[in-house]
A tleap script that builds the chain and sets N, CA, C and O, in Angstrom:
source leaprc.protein.ff14SB
mol = sequence {
  NMET GLU TYR THR VAL THR THR PRO SER GLN
  LEU GLY GLN LEU LEU GLN GLY CYS ARG LYS
  GLN ARG GLY LEU THR GLN ARG GLU LEU GLY
  ALA ARG VAL GLY LEU LEU GLN LYS ALA VAL
  SER MET LEU GLU THR ASP PRO SER ARG THR
  SER VAL GLU ARG LEU PHE GLN LEU LEU SER
  ALA LEU GLU LEU GLN ILE VAL LEU ARG ASP
  LYS ARG ALA GLU SER THR PRO ILE GLN ALA
  ARG ARG LYS THR LYS ALA GLU CTRP
}
set mol.1.N position { 29.738 -6.034 8.874 }
set mol.1.CA position { 28.294 -6.125 8.919 }
set mol.1.C position { 27.842 -7.159 7.899 }
set mol.1.O position { 28.433 -7.267 6.824 }
set mol.2.N position { 26.826 -7.902 8.216 }
set mol.2.CA position { 26.259 -8.897 7.309 }
set mol.2.C position { 24.858 -8.486 6.896 }
set mol.2.O position { 24.100 -7.921 7.685 }
set mol.3.N position { 24.525 -8.781 5.637 }
set mol.3.CA position { 23.207 -8.488 5.106 }
set mol.3.C position { 22.660 -9.753 4.473 }
set mol.3.O position { 23.401 -10.487 3.819 }
set mol.4.N position { 21.389 -10.015 4.655 }
set mol.4.CA position { 20.734 -11.144 4.010 }
set mol.4.C position { 20.044 -10.641 2.752 }
set mol.4.O position { 19.242 -9.709 2.794 }
set mol.5.N position { 20.371 -11.274 1.639 }
set mol.5.CA position { 19.810 -10.892 0.351 }
set mol.5.C position { 19.055 -12.087 -0.205 }
set mol.5.O position { 19.620 -13.171 -0.351 }
set mol.6.N position { 17.777 -11.891 -0.516 }
set mol.6.CA position { 16.969 -12.992 -1.036 }
set mol.6.C position { 16.385 -12.703 -2.412 }
set mol.6.O position { 15.763 -13.580 -3.013 }
set mol.7.N position { 16.573 -11.489 -2.921 }
set mol.7.CA position { 16.063 -11.143 -4.253 }
set mol.7.C position { 17.100 -10.318 -5.005 }
set mol.7.O position { 17.939 -9.668 -4.380 }
set mol.8.N position { 17.055 -10.333 -6.329 }
set mol.8.CA position { 17.953 -9.479 -7.098 }
set mol.8.C position { 17.790 -7.998 -6.757 }
set mol.8.O position { 18.774 -7.260 -6.700 }
set mol.9.N position { 16.576 -7.575 -6.535 }
set mol.9.CA position { 16.326 -6.176 -6.192 }
set mol.9.C position { 17.055 -5.772 -4.914 }
set mol.9.O position { 17.649 -4.697 -4.839 }
set mol.10.N position { 17.004 -6.639 -3.919 }
set mol.10.CA position { 17.709 -6.356 -2.663 }
set mol.10.C position { 19.210 -6.266 -2.891 }
set mol.10.O position { 19.880 -5.422 -2.297 }
set mol.11.N position { 19.742 -7.134 -3.750 }
set mol.11.CA position { 21.165 -7.117 -4.043 }
set mol.11.C position { 21.565 -5.782 -4.671 }
set mol.11.O position { 22.569 -5.187 -4.280 }
set mol.12.N position { 20.789 -5.314 -5.631 }
set mol.12.CA position { 21.079 -4.043 -6.279 }
set mol.12.C position { 21.062 -2.880 -5.298 }
set mol.12.O position { 21.941 -2.018 -5.328 }
set mol.13.N position { 20.066 -2.861 -4.435 }
set mol.13.CA position { 19.959 -1.797 -3.433 }
set mol.13.C position { 21.134 -1.836 -2.466 }
set mol.13.O position { 21.660 -0.794 -2.076 }
set mol.14.N position { 21.539 -3.031 -2.083 }
set mol.14.CA position { 22.660 -3.182 -1.163 }
set mol.14.C position { 23.967 -2.715 -1.812 }
set mol.14.O position { 24.762 -2.020 -1.180 }
set mol.15.N position { 24.186 -3.093 -3.060 }
set mol.15.CA position { 25.394 -2.658 -3.760 }
set mol.15.C position { 25.439 -1.141 -3.874 }
set mol.15.O position { 26.479 -0.523 -3.645 }
set mol.16.N position { 24.319 -0.553 -4.226 }
set mol.16.CA position { 24.255 0.901 -4.336 }
set mol.16.C position { 24.523 1.563 -2.980 }
set mol.16.O position { 25.272 2.536 -2.900 }
set mol.17.N position { 23.919 1.042 -1.933 }
set mol.17.CA position { 24.123 1.605 -0.605 }
set mol.17.C position { 25.575 1.510 -0.152 }
set mol.17.O position { 26.111 2.457 0.425 }
set mol.18.N position { 26.209 0.379 -0.411 }
set mol.18.CA position { 27.623 0.220 -0.037 }
set mol.18.C position { 28.508 1.172 -0.824 }
set mol.18.O position { 29.440 1.763 -0.279 }
set mol.19.N position { 28.207 1.318 -2.117 }
set mol.19.CA position { 28.979 2.266 -2.946 }
set mol.19.C position { 28.864 3.676 -2.400 }
set mol.19.O position { 29.870 4.371 -2.248 }
set mol.20.N position { 27.662 4.097 -2.110 }
set mol.20.CA position { 27.454 5.450 -1.591 }
set mol.20.C position { 28.087 5.631 -0.220 }
set mol.20.O position { 28.638 6.690 0.080 }
set mol.21.N position { 28.009 4.597 0.612 }
set mol.21.CA position { 28.614 4.662 1.941 }
set mol.21.C position { 30.127 4.861 1.841 }
set mol.21.O position { 30.734 5.491 2.707 }
set mol.22.N position { 30.723 4.330 0.796 }
set mol.22.CA position { 32.160 4.477 0.583 }
set mol.22.C position { 32.507 5.765 -0.159 }
set mol.22.O position { 33.676 6.032 -0.436 }
set mol.23.N position { 31.485 6.562 -0.479 }
set mol.23.CA position { 31.706 7.855 -1.118 }
set mol.23.C position { 32.149 7.761 -2.563 }
set mol.23.O position { 32.889 8.618 -3.046 }
set mol.24.N position { 31.697 6.712 -3.267 }
set mol.24.CA position { 32.105 6.510 -4.655 }
set mol.24.C position { 30.951 6.770 -5.611 }
set mol.24.O position { 29.798 6.468 -5.306 }
set mol.25.N position { 31.270 7.330 -6.763 }
set mol.25.CA position { 30.283 7.432 -7.833 }
set mol.25.C position { 30.310 6.118 -8.602 }
set mol.25.O position { 31.223 5.310 -8.428 }
set mol.26.N position { 29.322 5.908 -9.443 }
set mol.26.CA position { 29.313 4.708 -10.276 }
set mol.26.C position { 30.543 4.681 -11.178 }
set mol.26.O position { 31.137 3.623 -11.384 }
set mol.27.N position { 30.920 5.815 -11.707 }
set mol.27.CA position { 32.083 5.910 -12.590 }
set mol.27.C position { 33.367 5.550 -11.840 }
set mol.27.O position { 34.207 4.817 -12.361 }
set mol.28.N position { 33.515 6.063 -10.627 }
set mol.28.CA position { 34.716 5.780 -9.831 }
set mol.28.C position { 34.809 4.302 -9.477 }
set mol.28.O position { 35.880 3.700 -9.552 }
set mol.29.N position { 33.677 3.725 -9.090 }
set mol.29.CA position { 33.665 2.311 -8.744 }
set mol.29.C position { 34.012 1.455 -9.955 }
set mol.29.O position { 34.822 0.533 -9.860 }
set mol.30.N position { 33.403 1.757 -11.077 }
set mol.30.CA position { 33.683 1.013 -12.294 }
set mol.30.C position { 35.141 1.106 -12.707 }
set mol.30.O position { 35.728 0.121 -13.156 }
set mol.31.N position { 35.724 2.285 -12.557 }
set mol.31.CA position { 37.126 2.488 -12.940 }
set mol.31.C position { 38.066 1.604 -12.128 }
set mol.31.O position { 39.135 1.233 -12.612 }
set mol.32.N position { 37.690 1.269 -10.925 }
set mol.32.CA position { 38.540 0.417 -10.072 }
set mol.32.C position { 38.719 -0.983 -10.640 }
set mol.32.O position { 39.729 -1.638 -10.383 }
set mol.33.N position { 37.742 -1.440 -11.412 }
set mol.33.CA position { 37.810 -2.804 -11.938 }
set mol.33.C position { 37.618 -2.879 -13.452 }
set mol.33.O position { 37.425 -3.962 -14.005 }
set mol.34.N position { 37.672 -1.747 -14.104 }
set mol.34.CA position { 37.569 -1.737 -15.563 }
set mol.34.C position { 36.167 -1.896 -16.106 }
set mol.34.O position { 35.985 -2.430 -17.200 }
set mol.35.N position { 35.172 -1.443 -15.362 }
set mol.35.CA position { 33.791 -1.465 -15.829 }
set mol.35.C position { 33.344 -0.053 -16.165 }
set mol.35.O position { 33.757 0.908 -15.515 }
set mol.36.N position { 32.507 0.071 -17.170 }
set mol.36.CA position { 31.923 1.365 -17.498 }
set mol.36.C position { 30.873 1.737 -16.457 }
set mol.36.O position { 30.324 0.869 -15.778 }
set mol.37.N position { 30.600 3.028 -16.337 }
set mol.37.CA position { 29.572 3.511 -15.420 }
set mol.37.C position { 28.241 2.835 -15.721 }
set mol.37.O position { 27.482 2.504 -14.810 }
set mol.38.N position { 27.966 2.633 -17.002 }
set mol.38.CA position { 26.714 1.998 -17.429 }
set mol.38.C position { 26.581 0.585 -16.853 }
set mol.38.O position { 25.486 0.174 -16.470 }
set mol.39.N position { 27.690 -0.157 -16.792 }
set mol.39.CA position { 27.662 -1.520 -16.251 }
set mol.39.C position { 27.379 -1.505 -14.756 }
set mol.39.O position { 26.653 -2.361 -14.250 }
set mol.40.N position { 27.948 -0.539 -14.051 }
set mol.40.CA position { 27.697 -0.413 -12.607 }
set mol.40.C position { 26.228 -0.058 -12.377 }
set mol.40.O position { 25.579 -0.611 -11.489 }
set mol.41.N position { 25.718 0.855 -13.172 }
set mol.41.CA position { 24.313 1.246 -13.065 }
set mol.41.C position { 23.402 0.047 -13.293 }
set mol.41.O position { 22.427 -0.140 -12.566 }
set mol.42.N position { 23.715 -0.765 -14.298 }
set mol.42.CA position { 22.898 -1.939 -14.591 }
set mol.42.C position { 22.930 -2.930 -13.428 }
set mol.42.O position { 21.907 -3.520 -13.080 }
set mol.43.N position { 24.095 -3.106 -12.838 }
set mol.43.CA position { 24.203 -4.007 -11.683 }
set mol.43.C position { 23.345 -3.527 -10.523 }
set mol.43.O position { 22.698 -4.329 -9.850 }
set mol.44.N position { 23.339 -2.233 -10.292 }
set mol.44.CA position { 22.551 -1.686 -9.183 }
set mol.44.C position { 21.063 -1.690 -9.485 }
set mol.44.O position { 20.249 -1.869 -8.579 }
set mol.45.N position { 20.695 -1.496 -10.747 }
set mol.45.CA position { 19.297 -1.412 -11.129 }
set mol.45.C position { 18.655 -2.776 -11.324 }
set mol.45.O position { 17.537 -3.017 -10.867 }
set mol.46.N position { 19.365 -3.666 -12.005 }
set mol.46.CA position { 18.816 -4.988 -12.305 }
set mol.46.C position { 19.933 -6.020 -12.317 }
set mol.46.O position { 20.371 -6.438 -13.389 }
set mol.47.N position { 20.405 -6.441 -11.141 }
set mol.47.CA position { 21.527 -7.374 -11.077 }
set mol.47.C position { 21.229 -8.742 -11.693 }
set mol.47.O position { 22.155 -9.506 -11.964 }
set mol.48.N position { 19.966 -9.059 -11.915 }
set mol.48.CA position { 19.628 -10.356 -12.508 }
set mol.48.C position { 20.070 -10.435 -13.968 }
set mol.48.O position { 20.119 -11.523 -14.542 }
set mol.49.N position { 20.392 -9.293 -14.572 }
set mol.49.CA position { 20.786 -9.250 -15.981 }
set mol.49.C position { 22.298 -9.176 -16.175 }
set mol.49.O position { 22.754 -8.924 -17.290 }
set mol.50.N position { 23.070 -9.382 -15.144 }
set mol.50.CA position { 24.517 -9.282 -15.259 }
set mol.50.C position { 25.164 -10.649 -15.086 }
set mol.50.O position { 24.523 -11.608 -14.656 }
set mol.51.N position { 26.422 -10.719 -15.424 }
set mol.51.CA position { 27.142 -11.989 -15.264 }
set mol.51.C position { 27.673 -12.114 -13.837 }
set mol.51.O position { 27.843 -11.122 -13.128 }
set mol.52.N position { 27.923 -13.328 -13.448 }
set mol.52.CA position { 28.502 -13.580 -12.133 }
set mol.52.C position { 29.891 -12.950 -12.064 }
set mol.52.O position { 30.293 -12.425 -11.025 }
set mol.53.N position { 30.612 -13.008 -13.167 }
set mol.53.CA position { 31.951 -12.411 -13.207 }
set mol.53.C position { 31.900 -10.912 -12.900 }
set mol.53.O position { 32.700 -10.411 -12.110 }
set mol.54.N position { 30.971 -10.210 -13.517 }
set mol.54.CA position { 30.843 -8.765 -13.250 }
set mol.54.C position { 30.435 -8.506 -11.806 }
set mol.54.O position { 30.923 -7.569 -11.173 }
set mol.55.N position { 29.554 -9.327 -11.299 }
set mol.55.CA position { 29.142 -9.173 -9.907 }
set mol.55.C position { 30.348 -9.304 -8.986 }
set mol.55.O position { 30.524 -8.497 -8.073 }
set mol.56.N position { 31.174 -10.311 -9.222 }
set mol.56.CA position { 32.353 -10.498 -8.379 }
set mol.56.C position { 33.362 -9.366 -8.544 }
set mol.56.O position { 34.049 -9.014 -7.585 }
set mol.57.N position { 33.465 -8.791 -9.738 }
set mol.57.CA position { 34.338 -7.636 -9.935 }
set mol.57.C position { 33.878 -6.473 -9.064 }
set mol.57.O position { 34.682 -5.815 -8.404 }
set mol.58.N position { 32.578 -6.236 -9.077 }
set mol.58.CA position { 32.034 -5.132 -8.287 }
set mol.58.C position { 32.183 -5.399 -6.794 }
set mol.58.O position { 32.543 -4.499 -6.035 }
set mol.59.N position { 31.912 -6.612 -6.375 }
set mol.59.CA position { 32.078 -6.963 -4.965 }
set mol.59.C position { 33.520 -6.753 -4.525 }
set mol.59.O position { 33.774 -6.253 -3.429 }
set mol.60.N position { 34.450 -7.129 -5.368 }
set mol.60.CA position { 35.868 -6.949 -5.055 }
set mol.60.C position { 36.204 -5.476 -4.884 }
set mol.60.O position { 36.902 -5.098 -3.943 }
set mol.61.N position { 35.708 -4.647 -5.789 }
set mol.61.CA position { 35.981 -3.211 -5.719 }
set mol.61.C position { 35.376 -2.583 -4.465 }
set mol.61.O position { 35.909 -1.608 -3.936 }
set mol.62.N position { 34.276 -3.138 -3.995 }
set mol.62.CA position { 33.624 -2.634 -2.782 }
set mol.62.C position { 34.148 -3.308 -1.521 }
set mol.62.O position { 33.710 -3.001 -0.412 }
set mol.63.N position { 35.089 -4.230 -1.702 }
set mol.63.CA position { 35.651 -5.006 -0.593 }
set mol.63.C position { 34.556 -5.764 0.156 }
set mol.63.O position { 34.498 -5.761 1.386 }
set mol.64.N position { 33.689 -6.416 -0.627 }
set mol.64.CA position { 32.606 -7.244 -0.096 }
set mol.64.C position { 32.826 -8.684 -0.524 }
set mol.64.O position { 33.552 -8.947 -1.483 }
set mol.65.N position { 32.211 -9.601 0.171 }
set mol.65.CA position { 32.281 -11.009 -0.189 }
set mol.65.C position { 30.915 -11.651 -0.033 }
set mol.65.O position { 30.051 -11.145 0.684 }
set mol.66.N position { 30.734 -12.765 -0.709 }
set mol.66.CA position { 29.494 -13.521 -0.599 }
set mol.66.C position { 29.692 -14.630 0.425 }
set mol.66.O position { 30.708 -15.326 0.414 }
set mol.67.N position { 28.716 -14.786 1.305 }
set mol.67.CA position { 28.728 -15.863 2.296 }
set mol.67.C position { 27.462 -16.674 2.088 }
set mol.67.O position { 26.360 -16.125 2.114 }
set mol.68.N position { 27.608 -17.970 1.884 }
set mol.68.CA position { 26.447 -18.835 1.726 }
set mol.68.C position { 26.150 -19.508 3.047 }
set mol.68.O position { 27.050 -19.995 3.731 }
set mol.69.N position { 24.867 -19.529 3.398 }
set mol.69.CA position { 24.453 -20.101 4.676 }
set mol.69.C position { 23.233 -20.983 4.423 }
set mol.69.O position { 22.344 -20.605 3.661 }
set mol.70.N position { 23.186 -22.126 5.041 }
set mol.70.CA position { 22.067 -23.046 4.910 }
set mol.70.C position { 20.849 -22.455 5.610 }
set mol.70.O position { 20.851 -22.272 6.827 }
set mol.71.N position { 19.812 -22.157 4.832 }
set mol.71.CA position { 18.605 -21.566 5.408 }
set mol.71.C position { 17.901 -22.512 6.363 }
set mol.71.O position { 17.190 -22.072 7.267 }
set mol.72.N position { 18.091 -23.791 6.170 }
set mol.72.CA position { 17.437 -24.772 7.049 }
set mol.72.C position { 17.987 -24.714 8.459 }
set mol.72.O position { 17.333 -25.157 9.403 }
set mol.73.N position { 19.187 -24.170 8.609 }
set mol.73.CA position { 19.815 -24.104 9.932 }
set mol.73.C position { 19.364 -22.888 10.735 }
set mol.73.O position { 19.704 -22.759 11.911 }
set mol.74.N position { 18.604 -22.001 10.107 }
set mol.74.CA position { 18.126 -20.812 10.814 }
set mol.74.C position { 17.124 -21.204 11.885 }
set mol.74.O position { 16.422 -22.206 11.751 }
set mol.75.N position { 17.060 -20.426 12.929 }
set mol.75.CA position { 16.159 -20.736 14.041 }
set mol.75.C position { 14.853 -19.964 13.940 }
set mol.75.O position { 14.324 -19.484 14.943 }
set mol.76.N position { 14.331 -19.847 12.705 }
set mol.76.CA position { 13.056 -19.151 12.528 }
set mol.76.C position { 11.938 -20.176 12.392 }
set mol.76.O position { 12.173 -21.309 11.971 }
set mol.77.N position { 10.736 -19.779 12.744 }
set mol.77.CA position { 9.605 -20.699 12.599 }
set mol.77.C position { 9.429 -21.127 11.147 }
set mol.77.O position { 9.810 -20.399 10.230 }
set mol.78.N position { 8.852 -22.306 10.939 }
set mol.78.CA position { 8.667 -22.846 9.594 }
set mol.78.C position { 7.881 -21.881 8.716 }
set mol.78.O position { 8.224 -21.711 7.546 }
set mol.79.N position { 6.844 -21.249 9.241 }
set mol.79.CA position { 6.047 -20.336 8.446 }
set mol.79.C position { 6.883 -19.165 7.926 }
set mol.79.O position { 6.669 -18.709 6.803 }
set mol.80.N position { 7.813 -18.684 8.710 }
set mol.80.CA position { 8.627 -17.546 8.314 }
set mol.80.C position { 9.651 -17.925 7.255 }
set mol.80.O position { 10.184 -17.049 6.575 }
set mol.81.N position { 9.936 -19.212 7.104 }
set mol.81.CA position { 10.935 -19.653 6.132 }
set mol.81.C position { 10.337 -19.988 4.774 }
set mol.81.O position { 11.079 -20.346 3.859 }
set mol.82.N position { 9.037 -19.886 4.611 }
set mol.82.CA position { 8.420 -20.193 3.324 }
set mol.82.C position { 8.919 -19.208 2.269 }
set mol.82.O position { 9.060 -18.013 2.530 }
set mol.83.N position { 9.180 -19.726 1.089 }
set mol.83.CA position { 9.669 -18.892 -0.006 }
set mol.83.C position { 8.554 -18.034 -0.574 }
set mol.83.O position { 7.405 -18.466 -0.665 }
set mol.84.N position { 8.904 -16.822 -0.952 }
set mol.84.CA position { 7.978 -15.965 -1.665 }
set mol.84.C position { 8.285 -16.105 -3.154 }
set mol.84.O position { 9.325 -16.654 -3.519 }
set mol.85.N position { 7.411 -15.627 -4.002 }
set mol.85.CA position { 7.623 -15.714 -5.446 }
set mol.85.C position { 8.900 -14.999 -5.873 }
set mol.85.O position { 9.570 -15.452 -6.801 }
set mol.86.N position { 9.249 -13.901 -5.224 }
set mol.86.CA position { 10.406 -13.125 -5.619 }
set mol.86.C position { 11.712 -13.694 -5.073 }
set mol.86.O position { 12.791 -13.276 -5.493 }
set mol.87.N position { 11.628 -14.614 -4.170 }
set mol.87.CA position { 12.831 -15.166 -3.544 }
set mol.87.C position { 13.472 -16.202 -4.459 }
set mol.87.O position { 12.775 -16.951 -5.144 }
set mol.88.N position { 14.793 -16.242 -4.469 }
set mol.88.CA position { 15.511 -17.219 -5.301 }
set mol.88.C position { 15.346 -18.591 -4.773 }
set mol.88.O position { 15.880 -19.541 -5.344 }
savepdb mol mol.pdb
quit
């Protein structure tokens, strides 16, 4: 399944949802890659405050990957592609 993430908040919610879908607690997920429960919580709550390295550790533990796609290639109307303030 693919998910489009355009804000840090969406990323945190998605990570939390994937963790729960896999039946893992924050502590269990963190233990898989040597992160404390507190670090996992911070990633889920405010991923904008974490390092890219930690993000990739968590993605690895969840068996997720990042896919970059050119937004200009999307077949949506120009108005729908306008950036919002919260969008990266």
